[in-house]
MARBA-3410 file (N, C-alpha, C, O; in Angstrom, 1 decimal):
85
143.6,178.2,120.6,144.6,178.3,119.6,144.9,177.1,118.7,145.2,177.1,117.5 ~ 144.8,176.1,119.6,145.3,175.0,118.2,144.4,174.8,117.4,144.6,173.9,116.6 ~ 143.5,175.3,117.3,142.4,175.6,116.2,142.6,176.3,115.0,142.4,176.0,113.9 ~ 143.4,177.8,115.9,143.2,178.8,115.0,145.0,178.7,114.6,145.6,179.4,113.8 ~ 145.3,177.9,115.2,146.6,177.6,114.7,146.6,176.6,112.9,147.1,176.9,111.8
145.6,175.3,113.6,145.6,174.4,111.8,144.7,175.1,111.1,144.6,174.6,110.0 ~ 143.8,176.2,111.3,143.1,177.4,110.3,144.0,178.0,109.6,144.0,178.0,108.3 ~ 144.8,178.5,110.2,145.7,179.5,110.1,147.1,178.7,109.0,147.9,179.4,108.3 ~ 147.1,177.3,109.0,148.1,175.9,108.3,147.2,175.8,107.2,147.4,176.3,106.1 ~ 146.2,175.4,107.5,145.1,175.1,105.7,145.0,176.3,104.8,145.4,176.1,103.7
144.5,177.6,105.1,144.4,178.9,104.6,145.4,179.4,103.8,145.2,180.0,102.8 ~ 147.1,179.1,104.5,148.2,179.3,104.1,148.8,178.8,103.1,149.7,179.3,102.5 ~ 147.7,176.6,102.6,148.2,176.1,101.7,146.8,175.9,100.2,146.9,175.5,99.1 ~ 144.9,176.9,101.4,144.5,176.6,100.3,143.4,175.6,100.4,142.5,175.3,99.7 ~ 144.0,175.1,102.2,142.8,174.0,101.9,141.1,174.0,102.4,140.9,174.7,103.4
140.5,173.6,102.0,138.9,173.7,102.9,139.1,172.8,103.9,139.6,171.7,103.8 ~ 138.6,173.4,104.8,137.9,172.8,106.1,136.8,172.5,106.2,135.8,173.3,106.4 ~ 136.8,171.0,106.1,134.7,170.8,106.2,134.8,170.0,107.7,133.7,169.7,108.2 ~ 135.6,169.8,108.2,134.8,169.7,109.3,136.2,169.0,110.3,137.1,168.2,110.1 ~ 135.7,169.8,111.7,136.7,170.0,112.9,136.0,169.1,114.2,134.8,169.2,114.5
137.0,168.2,114.9,136.4,167.6,115.7,137.4,168.1,117.0,138.5,168.6,116.8 ~ 137.0,168.0,118.2,137.1,168.4,119.6,136.6,167.3,120.2,135.6,166.6,120.1 ~ 138.1,167.1,121.4,137.3,165.6,122.2,137.9,166.9,123.5,139.1,167.1,123.8 ~ 136.7,167.5,124.1,136.7,168.2,125.6,137.1,167.2,126.7,136.6,166.2,126.3 ~ 137.8,167.1,127.8,137.9,166.3,129.1,138.2,165.0,128.6,138.1,164.0,129.4
138.7,164.7,127.4,138.6,163.4,127.2,140.6,163.1,127.3,141.2,163.8,126.5 ~ 141.3,162.2,128.0,142.3,162.1,128.4,143.1,161.1,127.2,142.8,159.9,127.3 ~ 143.8,161.4,126.3,144.8,160.8,124.7,145.3,159.5,126.3,144.7,158.4,126.4 ~ 145.8,159.6,126.7,146.4,158.3,127.9,145.7,157.3,128.4,145.7,156.1,128.1 ~ 144.7,158.2,129.3,144.0,157.7,130.1,142.6,156.6,128.9,142.2,155.4,129.2
142.5,157.0,128.3,141.2,156.6,127.5,141.9,155.8,126.6,143.0,156.3,126.1 ~ 141.2,154.1,126.0,142.4,153.6,124.9,140.9,154.6,123.8,139.9,155.2,123.8 ~ 142.2,153.9,122.6,141.4,154.3,121.2,140.1,153.7,120.9,139.4,154.5,120.4 ~ 139.5,152.5,121.2,138.7,152.0,120.8,137.5,152.9,121.9,136.4,152.7,121.5 ~ 137.6,153.6,122.9,136.6,154.0,123.8,136.7,155.5,123.1,135.6,155.9,123.5
137.1,156.3,122.4,137.2,157.6,122.3,136.5,157.9,121.5,137.2,158.4,120.6 ~ 135.1,158.0,121.1,134.6,158.6,120.0,134.5,159.0,118.9,133.8,158.4,118.0 ~ 135.2,160.4,118.7,135.6,161.2,118.6,136.5,160.4,117.3,136.2,160.2,116.1 ~ 137.7,160.1,117.9,138.6,159.1,116.6,137.8,158.1,116.2,137.8,158.1,114.9 ~ 137.1,157.3,116.6,136.5,156.7,115.5,135.1,157.0,114.9,134.5,156.4,114.0
134.8,157.9,115.4,134.4,159.1,113.6,135.5,159.7,112.6,135.4,159.9,111.4 ~ 136.3,159.8,113.3,137.6,160.0,112.7,137.8,159.1,111.0,137.8,159.3,109.8 ~ 137.9,157.3,112.7,137.8,156.3,111.1,137.2,156.3,110.5,137.5,156.1,109.3 ~ 135.9,156.5,110.7,134.6,155.9,109.8,134.6,157.0,108.8,134.5,156.8,107.5 ~ 134.8,158.1,109.3,135.1,159.4,107.9,136.1,158.7,106.9,135.8,158.2,105.8
137.1,158.6,107.2,137.8,158.0,106.6,138.0,156.8,105.5,138.5,156.6,104.4 ~ 137.0,156.2,106.5,136.9,154.7,105.2,135.9,155.2,104.6,135.7,154.7,103.5 ~ 134.9,156.0,104.8,133.9,156.5,103.4,134.6,157.7,102.8,134.0,158.1,101.8 ~ 135.5,158.1,103.2,136.1,159.4,102.0,135.9,160.6,102.5,136.0,161.6,101.8 ~ 135.7,160.6,103.4,134.8,161.6,103.9,136.0,163.4,103.8,135.7,164.5,104.0
137.3,162.9,103.4,138.4,163.7,103.9,139.3,163.4,103.0,138.8,162.7,102.0 ~ 140.3,163.7,102.9,141.2,163.9,102.4,142.5,164.2,102.8,143.2,163.3,102.7 ~ 143.1,165.3,103.4,143.8,165.4,105.3,143.3,165.6,106.3,142.4,166.5,106.5 ~ 143.8,164.7,107.3,143.5,164.7,108.6,144.3,165.8,109.0,145.3,165.6,108.3 ~ 144.6,166.8,109.8,145.6,167.8,110.3,145.1,167.8,112.1,144.1,167.9,112.7
146.5,167.5,112.4,146.2,168.0,113.8,147.5,168.3,114.2,148.6,167.7,114.0 ~ 146.9,169.8,115.2,148.3,170.3,115.8,149.3,170.5,116.0,150.2,171.3,115.9 ~ 149.3,168.8,116.9,150.1,167.7,116.9,150.4,166.5,117.1,149.5,166.2,117.9 ~ 151.0,165.7,116.9,150.6,163.6,116.8,150.0,163.9,118.3,148.8,164.0,118.4 ~ 150.9,163.9,119.4,150.3,163.5,119.9,148.7,164.0,120.7,148.1,163.5,121.8
148.4,164.9,119.9,146.8,165.3,120.0,146.1,164.0,119.2,145.0,164.5,118.8 ~ 146.2,163.0,118.8,145.7,162.0,118.5,146.1,161.1,119.6,145.6,160.1,119.1 ~ 146.4,160.8,120.2,146.8,159.9,121.2,148.3,160.1,122.2,149.3,160.7,121.8 ~ 148.2,159.5,123.5,149.5,159.5,124.1,149.8,157.9,124.4,150.7,157.7,125.1 ~ 149.1,157.0,123.9,149.3,155.4,124.0,150.9,155.1,123.2,150.4,154.4,122.3
152.1,155.0,123.0,152.8,154.5,122.6,152.1,153.1,121.6,152.3,152.7,120.4 ~ 151.3,152.7,122.7,150.9,151.1,122.4,149.6,151.3,121.1,149.2,150.5,120.3 ~ 149.2,152.7,121.4,147.7,152.7,120.6,148.1,154.0,119.4,147.1,154.3,118.7 ~ 148.7,154.5,119.2,148.3,155.6,118.6,149.0,155.4,117.5,148.7,156.0,116.5 ~ 150.2,154.6,117.4,151.0,155.1,115.7,149.9,154.1,114.9,149.7,154.4,113.7
149.2,152.9,115.6,148.5,152.0,114.7,147.7,152.3,114.7,147.1,151.5,113.9 ~ 146.7,153.4,114.9,146.0,154.4,114.7,145.9,155.0,113.4,145.0,155.1,112.5 ~ 147.5,155.7,113.5,147.9,156.4,112.5,148.0,155.5,111.2,147.8,155.8,110.0 ~ 148.3,154.7,111.6,149.3,153.9,110.2,147.8,153.1,109.7,147.7,152.8,108.5 ~ 146.8,152.8,110.6,145.2,152.4,110.3,144.7,153.4,109.1,144.2,153.0,108.0
144.7,154.8,109.5,144.8,155.6,108.6,145.6,156.1,106.8,145.1,156.4,105.7 ~ 146.7,155.9,107.3,147.3,155.4,106.2,147.1,154.2,105.2,146.9,154.2,103.9 ~ 147.3,153.4,105.9,146.6,152.2,104.4,145.1,152.3,104.1,144.7,151.3,103.5 ~ 144.3,153.1,104.3,143.0,153.5,103.6,143.2,153.8,102.4,144.0,154.7,102.2 ~ 142.8,153.2,101.4,142.3,153.3,99.7,142.4,154.6,100.2,142.0,155.0,101.3
143.1,155.3,99.4,142.6,156.5,98.4,141.9,156.9,97.4,141.7,156.2,96.5 ~ 141.4,158.3,97.5,141.0,158.3,96.2,141.0,159.3,95.2,141.1,160.5,95.5 ~ 141.0,158.9,93.7,142.0,159.8,92.6,141.2,161.0,92.6,140.2,161.0,93.2 ~ 141.6,162.2,91.8,141.2,163.4,92.0,140.1,163.4,90.6,140.3,163.0,89.5 ~ 138.8,164.0,91.3,138.1,164.1,90.4,138.0,165.1,88.7,137.1,164.9,87.9
END
């Protein structure tokens, strides 16, 4: 359901989905950001400008640790963006 909703949202805006991430069996509350392989891959890909938009179904899908999740998002938002080609 979450993936399909994101796909439909992207389609209505003409966005091309280049990659999807999924963490099955990982608790966004129990596992710290540093131990979540998928979040570390997202950060790596963002630093390498592999995508322009990170679309999530809901903010809490990134994490449920109030002491970490906002900082993860802030780290992503502080990365230099690439201008249109």
